[in-house]
PDB file with one MODEL, atoms N, CA, C and O in Angstrom:
MODEL        1
ATOM      1  N   UNK A   1       0.833  -1.172   0.000  1.00  0.00           N
ATOM      2  CA  UNK A   1       0.000   0.000   0.000  1.00  0.00           C
ATOM      3  C   UNK A   1       0.885   1.246   0.000  1.00  0.00           C
ATOM      4  O   UNK A   1       1.793   1.375   0.821  1.00  0.00           O
ATOM      5  N   UNK A   2       0.612   2.150  -0.922  1.00  0.00           N
ATOM      6  CA  UNK A   2       1.403   3.373  -1.015  1.00  0.00           C
ATOM      7  C   UNK A   2       0.953   4.374   0.032  1.00  0.00           C
ATOM      8  O   UNK A   2      -0.238   4.510   0.310  1.00  0.00           O
ATOM      9  N   UNK A   3       1.914   5.067   0.607  1.00  0.00           N
ATOM     10  CA  UNK A   3       1.610   6.135   1.553  1.00  0.00           C
ATOM     11  C   UNK A   3       1.512   7.446   0.792  1.00  0.00           C
ATOM     12  O   UNK A   3       2.249   7.652  -0.172  1.00  0.00           O
ATOM     13  N   UNK A   4       0.621   8.332   1.201  1.00  0.00           N
ATOM     14  CA  UNK A   4       0.521   9.629   0.519  1.00  0.00           C
ATOM     15  C   UNK A   4       1.788  10.447   0.738  1.00  0.00           C
ATOM     16  O   UNK A   4       2.451  10.332   1.769  1.00  0.00           O
ATOM     17  N   UNK A   5       2.104  11.256  -0.231  1.00  0.00           N
ATOM     18  CA  UNK A   5       3.262  12.133  -0.102  1.00  0.00           C
ATOM     19  C   UNK A   5       2.822  13.459   0.465  1.00  0.00           C
ATOM     20  O   UNK A   5       1.626  13.729   0.574  1.00  0.00           O
ATOM     21  N   UNK A   6       3.788  14.294   0.828  1.00  0.00           N
ATOM     22  CA  UNK A   6       3.440  15.591   1.374  1.00  0.00           C
ATOM     23  C   UNK A   6       3.105  16.608   0.295  1.00  0.00           C
ATOM     24  O   UNK A   6       2.640  17.704   0.610  1.00  0.00           O
ATOM     25  N   UNK A   7       3.328  16.277  -0.953  1.00  0.00           N
ATOM     26  CA  UNK A   7       3.089  17.224  -2.044  1.00  0.00           C
ATOM     27  C   UNK A   7       1.685  17.822  -2.038  1.00  0.00           C
ATOM     28  O   UNK A   7       1.561  19.036  -2.206  1.00  0.00           O
ATOM     29  N   UNK A   8       0.622  17.042  -1.855  1.00  0.00           N
ATOM     30  CA  UNK A   8      -0.715  17.660  -1.842  1.00  0.00           C
ATOM     31  C   UNK A   8      -0.877  18.664  -0.703  1.00  0.00           C
ATOM     32  O   UNK A   8      -1.529  19.695  -0.868  1.00  0.00           O
ATOM     33  N   UNK A   9      -0.284  18.363   0.452  1.00  0.00           N
ATOM     34  CA  UNK A   9      -0.379  19.278   1.588  1.00  0.00           C
ATOM     35  C   UNK A   9       0.393  20.554   1.317  1.00  0.00           C
ATOM     36  O   UNK A   9      -0.069  21.641   1.664  1.00  0.00           O
ATOM     37  N   UNK A  10       1.551  20.443   0.709  1.00  0.00           N
ATOM     38  CA  UNK A  10       2.348  21.623   0.373  1.00  0.00           C
ATOM     39  C   UNK A  10       1.587  22.529  -0.579  1.00  0.00           C
ATOM     40  O   UNK A  10       1.598  23.749  -0.417  1.00  0.00           O
ATOM     41  N   UNK A  11       0.933  21.951  -1.559  1.00  0.00           N
ATOM     42  CA  UNK A  11       0.157  22.742  -2.519  1.00  0.00           C
ATOM     43  C   UNK A  11      -1.004  23.442  -1.825  1.00  0.00           C
ATOM     44  O   UNK A  11      -1.294  24.599  -2.128  1.00  0.00           O
ATOM     45  N   UNK A  12      -1.669  22.761  -0.901  1.00  0.00           N
ATOM     46  CA  UNK A  12      -2.767  23.380  -0.178  1.00  0.00           C
ATOM     47  C   UNK A  12      -2.287  24.506   0.725  1.00  0.00           C
ATOM     48  O   UNK A  12      -2.948  25.540   0.831  1.00  0.00           O
ATOM     49  N   UNK A  13      -1.151  24.318   1.374  1.00  0.00           N
ATOM     50  CA  UNK A  13      -0.622  25.355   2.259  1.00  0.00           C
ATOM     51  C   UNK A  13      -0.289  26.625   1.491  1.00  0.00           C
ATOM     52  O   UNK A  13      -0.445  27.727   2.019  1.00  0.00           O
ATOM     53  N   UNK A  14       0.161  26.486   0.267  1.00  0.00           N
ATOM     54  CA  UNK A  14       0.487  27.656  -0.549  1.00  0.00           C
ATOM     55  C   UNK A  14      -0.744  28.486  -0.876  1.00  0.00           C
ATOM     56  O   UNK A  14      -0.628  29.676  -1.167  1.00  0.00           O
ATOM     57  N   UNK A  15      -1.914  27.875  -0.831  1.00  0.00           N
ATOM     58  CA  UNK A  15      -3.167  28.568  -1.169  1.00  0.00           C
ATOM     59  C   UNK A  15      -3.941  28.997   0.073  1.00  0.00           C
ATOM     60  O   UNK A  15      -4.947  29.698  -0.038  1.00  0.00           O
ATOM     61  N   UNK A  16      -3.484  28.586   1.249  1.00  0.00           N
ATOM     62  CA  UNK A  16      -4.234  28.821   2.485  1.00  0.00           C
ATOM     63  C   UNK A  16      -3.884  30.162   3.123  1.00  0.00           C
ATOM     64  O   UNK A  16      -2.795  30.699   2.923  1.00  0.00           O
ATOM     65  N   UNK A  17      -4.836  30.689   3.895  1.00  0.00           N
ATOM     66  CA  UNK A  17      -4.610  31.889   4.699  1.00  0.00           C
ATOM     67  C   UNK A  17      -4.173  31.513   6.114  1.00  0.00           C
ATOM     68  O   UNK A  17      -3.551  32.315   6.811  1.00  0.00           O
ATOM     69  N   UNK A  18      -4.501  30.295   6.530  1.00  0.00           N
ATOM     70  CA  UNK A  18      -4.150  29.791   7.858  1.00  0.00           C
ATOM     71  C   UNK A  18      -4.339  28.279   7.859  1.00  0.00           C
ATOM     72  O   UNK A  18      -5.005  27.724   6.985  1.00  0.00           O
ATOM     73  N   UNK A  19      -3.745  27.619   8.851  1.00  0.00           N
ATOM     74  CA  UNK A  19      -3.916  26.179   9.022  1.00  0.00           C
ATOM     75  C   UNK A  19      -4.554  25.930  10.382  1.00  0.00           C
ATOM     76  O   UNK A  19      -4.079  26.431  11.402  1.00  0.00           O
ATOM     77  N   UNK A  20      -5.627  25.156  10.390  1.00  0.00           N
ATOM     78  CA  UNK A  20      -6.236  24.697  11.633  1.00  0.00           C
ATOM     79  C   UNK A  20      -5.968  23.201  11.696  1.00  0.00           C
ATOM     80  O   UNK A  20      -6.417  22.449  10.831  1.00  0.00           O
ATOM     81  N   UNK A  21      -5.236  22.769  12.720  1.00  0.00           N
ATOM     82  CA  UNK A  21      -4.833  21.370  12.822  1.00  0.00           C
ATOM     83  C   UNK A  21      -5.359  20.751  14.110  1.00  0.00           C
ATOM     84  O   UNK A  21      -5.229  21.343  15.182  1.00  0.00           O
ATOM     85  N   UNK A  22      -5.945  19.575  14.014  1.00  0.00           N
ATOM     86  CA  UNK A  22      -6.306  18.790  15.186  1.00  0.00           C
ATOM     87  C   UNK A  22      -5.122  17.864  15.418  1.00  0.00           C
ATOM     88  O   UNK A  22      -4.922  16.887  14.697  1.00  0.00           O
ATOM     89  N   UNK A  23      -4.335  18.199  16.452  1.00  0.00           N
ATOM     90  CA  UNK A  23      -3.037  17.544  16.632  1.00  0.00           C
ATOM     91  C   UNK A  23      -2.651  17.564  18.092  1.00  0.00           C
ATOM     92  O   UNK A  23      -2.872  18.559  18.781  1.00  0.00           O
ATOM     93  N   UNK A  24      -2.076  16.476  18.572  1.00  0.00           N
ATOM     94  CA  UNK A  24      -1.679  16.381  19.977  1.00  0.00           C
ATOM     95  C   UNK A  24      -0.292  16.956  20.247  1.00  0.00           C
ATOM     96  O   UNK A  24       0.177  16.928  21.385  1.00  0.00           O
ATOM     97  N   UNK A  25       0.358  17.471  19.226  1.00  0.00           N
ATOM     98  CA  UNK A  25       1.667  18.083  19.398  1.00  0.00           C
ATOM     99  C   UNK A  25       2.824  17.103  19.418  1.00  0.00           C
ATOM    100  O   UNK A  25       3.975  17.507  19.590  1.00  0.00           O
ATOM    101  N   UNK A  26       2.541  15.837  19.249  1.00  0.00           N
ATOM    102  CA  UNK A  26       3.584  14.816  19.280  1.00  0.00           C
ATOM    103  C   UNK A  26       4.175  14.604  17.891  1.00  0.00           C
ATOM    104  O   UNK A  26       3.481  14.754  16.885  1.00  0.00           O
ATOM    105  N   UNK A  27       5.466  14.252  17.840  1.00  0.00           N
ATOM    106  CA  UNK A  27       6.054  13.940  16.540  1.00  0.00           C
ATOM    107  C   UNK A  27       5.427  12.672  15.965  1.00  0.00           C
ATOM    108  O   UNK A  27       4.916  11.835  16.708  1.00  0.00           O
ATOM    109  N   UNK A  28       5.468  12.535  14.652  1.00  0.00           N
ATOM    110  CA  UNK A  28       4.868  11.354  14.035  1.00  0.00           C
ATOM    111  C   UNK A  28       5.668  10.089  14.325  1.00  0.00           C
ATOM    112  O   UNK A  28       6.889  10.133  14.479  1.00  0.00           O
ATOM    113  N   UNK A  29       4.974   8.981  14.394  1.00  0.00           N
ATOM    114  CA  UNK A  29       5.636   7.693  14.627  1.00  0.00           C
ATOM    115  C   UNK A  29       6.437   7.253  13.404  1.00  0.00           C
ATOM    116  O   UNK A  29       7.467   6.593  13.544  1.00  0.00           O
ATOM    117  N   UNK A  30       5.973   7.613  12.205  1.00  0.00           N
ATOM    118  CA  UNK A  30       6.612   7.134  10.982  1.00  0.00           C
ATOM    119  C   UNK A  30       6.999   8.268  10.036  1.00  0.00           C
ATOM    120  O   UNK A  30       7.225   8.017   8.852  1.00  0.00           O
ATOM    121  N   UNK A  31       7.080   9.482  10.511  1.00  0.00           N
ATOM    122  CA  UNK A  31       7.427  10.611   9.654  1.00  0.00           C
ATOM    123  C   UNK A  31       6.214  11.158   8.928  1.00  0.00           C
ATOM    124  O   UNK A  31       5.228  10.453   8.711  1.00  0.00           O
ATOM    125  N   UNK A  32       6.301  12.418   8.559  1.00  0.00           N
ATOM    126  CA  UNK A  32       5.210  13.043   7.820  1.00  0.00           C
ATOM    127  C   UNK A  32       4.021  13.347   8.701  1.00  0.00           C
ATOM    128  O   UNK A  32       4.168  13.597   9.897  1.00  0.00           O
ATOM    129  N   UNK A  33       2.852  13.325   8.110  1.00  0.00           N
ATOM    130  CA  UNK A  33       1.620  13.528   8.848  1.00  0.00           C
ATOM    131  C   UNK A  33       1.399  14.960   9.296  1.00  0.00           C
ATOM    132  O   UNK A  33       1.946  15.906   8.730  1.00  0.00           O
ATOM    133  N   UNK A  34       0.581  15.091  10.331  1.00  0.00           N
ATOM    134  CA  UNK A  34       0.191  16.405  10.822  1.00  0.00           C
ATOM    135  C   UNK A  34       1.397  17.195  11.303  1.00  0.00           C
ATOM    136  O   UNK A  34       1.491  18.393  11.034  1.00  0.00           O
ATOM    137  N   UNK A  35       2.316  16.556  12.004  1.00  0.00           N
ATOM    138  CA  UNK A  35       3.493  17.263  12.520  1.00  0.00           C
ATOM    139  C   UNK A  35       4.285  17.920  11.394  1.00  0.00           C
ATOM    140  O   UNK A  35       4.708  19.069  11.522  1.00  0.00           O
ATOM    141  N   UNK A  36       4.485  17.212  10.314  1.00  0.00           N
ATOM    142  CA  UNK A  36       5.239  17.756   9.181  1.00  0.00           C
ATOM    143  C   UNK A  36       4.472  18.894   8.517  1.00  0.00           C
ATOM    144  O   UNK A  36       5.073  19.884   8.099  1.00  0.00           O
ATOM    145  N   UNK A  37       3.166  18.764   8.417  1.00  0.00           N
ATOM    146  CA  UNK A  37       2.348  19.811   7.802  1.00  0.00           C
ATOM    147  C   UNK A  37       2.364  21.068   8.655  1.00  0.00           C
ATOM    148  O   UNK A  37       2.489  22.172   8.125  1.00  0.00           O
ATOM    149  N   UNK A  38       2.237  20.916   9.978  1.00  0.00           N
ATOM    150  CA  UNK A  38       2.292  22.067  10.886  1.00  0.00           C
ATOM    151  C   UNK A  38       3.666  22.728  10.801  1.00  0.00           C
ATOM    152  O   UNK A  38       3.759  23.954  10.738  1.00  0.00           O
ATOM    153  N   UNK A  39       4.720  21.936  10.799  1.00  0.00           N
ATOM    154  CA  UNK A  39       6.079  22.490  10.710  1.00  0.00           C
ATOM    155  C   UNK A  39       6.269  23.265   9.410  1.00  0.00           C
ATOM    156  O   UNK A  39       6.851  24.349   9.418  1.00  0.00           O
ATOM    157  N   UNK A  40       5.792  22.731   8.313  1.00  0.00           N
ATOM    158  CA  UNK A  40       5.921  23.408   7.029  1.00  0.00           C
ATOM    159  C   UNK A  40       5.142  24.721   7.019  1.00  0.00           C
ATOM    160  O   UNK A  40       5.627  25.737   6.519  1.00  0.00           O
ATOM    161  N   UNK A  41       3.939  24.691   7.572  1.00  0.00           N
ATOM    162  CA  UNK A  41       3.125  25.908   7.628  1.00  0.00           C
ATOM    163  C   UNK A  41       3.808  26.971   8.477  1.00  0.00           C
ATOM    164  O   UNK A  41       3.874  28.135   8.083  1.00  0.00           O
ATOM    165  N   UNK A  42       4.313  26.577   9.632  1.00  0.00           N
ATOM    166  CA  UNK A  42       5.000  27.530  10.512  1.00  0.00           C
ATOM    167  C   UNK A  42       6.246  28.089   9.850  1.00  0.00           C
ATOM    168  O   UNK A  42       6.521  29.285   9.950  1.00  0.00           O
ATOM    169  N   UNK A  43       6.997  27.236   9.179  1.00  0.00           N
ATOM    170  CA  UNK A  43       8.229  27.677   8.510  1.00  0.00           C
ATOM    171  C   UNK A  43       7.934  28.688   7.406  1.00  0.00           C
ATOM    172  O   UNK A  43       8.757  29.556   7.114  1.00  0.00           O
ATOM    173  N   UNK A  44       6.764  28.572   6.799  1.00  0.00           N
ATOM    174  CA  UNK A  44       6.416  29.495   5.720  1.00  0.00           C
ATOM    175  C   UNK A  44       5.760  30.778   6.240  1.00  0.00           C
ATOM    176  O   UNK A  44       5.456  31.685   5.464  1.00  0.00           O
ATOM    177  N   UNK A  45       5.546  30.846   7.560  1.00  0.00           N
ATOM    178  CA  UNK A  45       4.933  32.032   8.140  1.00  0.00           C
ATOM    179  C   UNK A  45       3.417  32.015   8.160  1.00  0.00           C
ATOM    180  O   UNK A  45       2.784  33.012   8.506  1.00  0.00           O
ATOM    181  N   UNK A  46       2.838  30.892   7.791  1.00  0.00           N
ATOM    182  CA  UNK A  46       1.386  30.756   7.776  1.00  0.00           C
ATOM    183  C   UNK A  46       0.877  30.646   9.217  1.00  0.00           C
ATOM    184  O   UNK A  46       1.437  29.882  10.002  1.00  0.00           O
ATOM    185  N   UNK A  47      -0.174  31.394   9.583  1.00  0.00           N
ATOM    186  CA  UNK A  47      -0.723  31.245  10.931  1.00  0.00           C
ATOM    187  C   UNK A  47      -1.227  29.818  11.146  1.00  0.00           C
ATOM    188  O   UNK A  47      -1.897  29.249  10.284  1.00  0.00           O
ATOM    189  N   UNK A  48      -0.897  29.249  12.302  1.00  0.00           N
ATOM    190  CA  UNK A  48      -1.290  27.878  12.629  1.00  0.00           C
ATOM    191  C   UNK A  48      -2.080  27.888  13.936  1.00  0.00           C
ATOM    192  O   UNK A  48      -1.640  28.457  14.935  1.00  0.00           O
ATOM    193  N   UNK A  49      -3.235  27.262  13.917  1.00  0.00           N
ATOM    194  CA  UNK A  49      -4.079  27.122  15.098  1.00  0.00           C
ATOM    195  C   UNK A  49      -4.201  25.632  15.379  1.00  0.00           C
ATOM    196  O   UNK A  49      -4.764  24.889  14.576  1.00  0.00           O
ATOM    197  N   UNK A  50      -3.670  25.193  16.525  1.00  0.00           N
ATOM    198  CA  UNK A  50      -3.705  23.773  16.878  1.00  0.00           C
ATOM    199  C   UNK A  50      -4.820  23.539  17.889  1.00  0.00           C
ATOM    200  O   UNK A  50      -4.903  24.214  18.916  1.00  0.00           O
ATOM    201  N   UNK A  51      -5.664  22.579  17.580  1.00  0.00           N
ATOM    202  CA  UNK A  51      -6.762  22.193  18.466  1.00  0.00           C
ATOM    203  C   UNK A  51      -6.496  20.793  18.999  1.00  0.00           C
ATOM    204  O   UNK A  51      -6.205  19.878  18.230  1.00  0.00           O
ATOM    205  N   UNK A  52      -6.596  20.627  20.302  1.00  0.00           N
ATOM    206  CA  UNK A  52      -6.512  19.303  20.905  1.00  0.00           C
ATOM    207  C   UNK A  52      -7.254  19.368  22.228  1.00  0.00           C
ATOM    208  O   UNK A  52      -6.690  19.812  23.229  1.00  0.00           O
ATOM    209  N   UNK A  53      -8.512  18.933  22.252  1.00  0.00           N
ATOM    210  CA  UNK A  53      -9.296  18.991  23.490  1.00  0.00           C
ATOM    211  C   UNK A  53      -8.615  18.215  24.612  1.00  0.00           C
ATOM    212  O   UNK A  53      -8.000  17.176  24.374  1.00  0.00           O
ATOM    213  N   UNK A  54      -8.726  18.721  25.822  1.00  0.00           N
ATOM    214  CA  UNK A  54      -8.075  18.104  26.985  1.00  0.00           C
ATOM    215  C   UNK A  54      -8.467  16.638  27.159  1.00  0.00           C
ATOM    216  O   UNK A  54      -7.648  15.825  27.587  1.00  0.00           O
ATOM    217  N   UNK A  55      -9.705  16.296  26.832  1.00  0.00           N
ATOM    218  CA  UNK A  55     -10.154  14.924  27.035  1.00  0.00           C
ATOM    219  C   UNK A  55      -9.854  13.997  25.850  1.00  0.00           C
ATOM    220  O   UNK A  55     -10.149  12.804  25.909  1.00  0.00           O
ATOM    221  N   UNK A  56      -9.284  14.527  24.803  1.00  0.00           N
ATOM    222  CA  UNK A  56      -8.982  13.710  23.612  1.00  0.00           C
ATOM    223  C   UNK A  56      -7.807  12.777  23.888  1.00  0.00           C
ATOM    224  O   UNK A  56      -6.889  13.107  24.639  1.00  0.00           O
ATOM    225  N   UNK A  57      -7.859  11.629  23.273  1.00  0.00           N
ATOM    226  CA  UNK A  57      -6.776  10.635  23.398  1.00  0.00           C
ATOM    227  C   UNK A  57      -6.409  10.140  22.007  1.00  0.00           C
ATOM    228  O   UNK A  57      -7.260  10.029  21.125  1.00  0.00           O
ATOM    229  N   UNK A  58      -5.148   9.851  21.831  1.00  0.00           N
ATOM    230  CA  UNK A  58      -4.684   9.294  20.565  1.00  0.00           C
ATOM    231  C   UNK A  58      -5.118   7.842  20.491  1.00  0.00           C
ATOM    232  O   UNK A  58      -5.019   7.103  21.471  1.00  0.00           O
ATOM    233  N   UNK A  59      -5.606   7.434  19.313  1.00  0.00           N
ATOM    234  CA  UNK A  59      -6.187   6.117  19.158  1.00  0.00           C
ATOM    235  C   UNK A  59      -5.275   5.025  18.947  1.00  0.00           C
ATOM    236  O   UNK A  59      -5.704   3.880  18.808  1.00  0.00           O
TER     237      UNK A  59
ENDMDL
END
């Protein structure tokens, strides 16, 4: 099974005014994912809003 690349996320970030991410702030277990997208958005100066409710748990 092929894993998605970050290219689609990079293209979306270039068109976005801000990023809203539901993320626990933890690094990814296998690279990429939300952590990489948030890092890329922050590096480009895009405003990032991270949501993670206190009662939420990683599955």
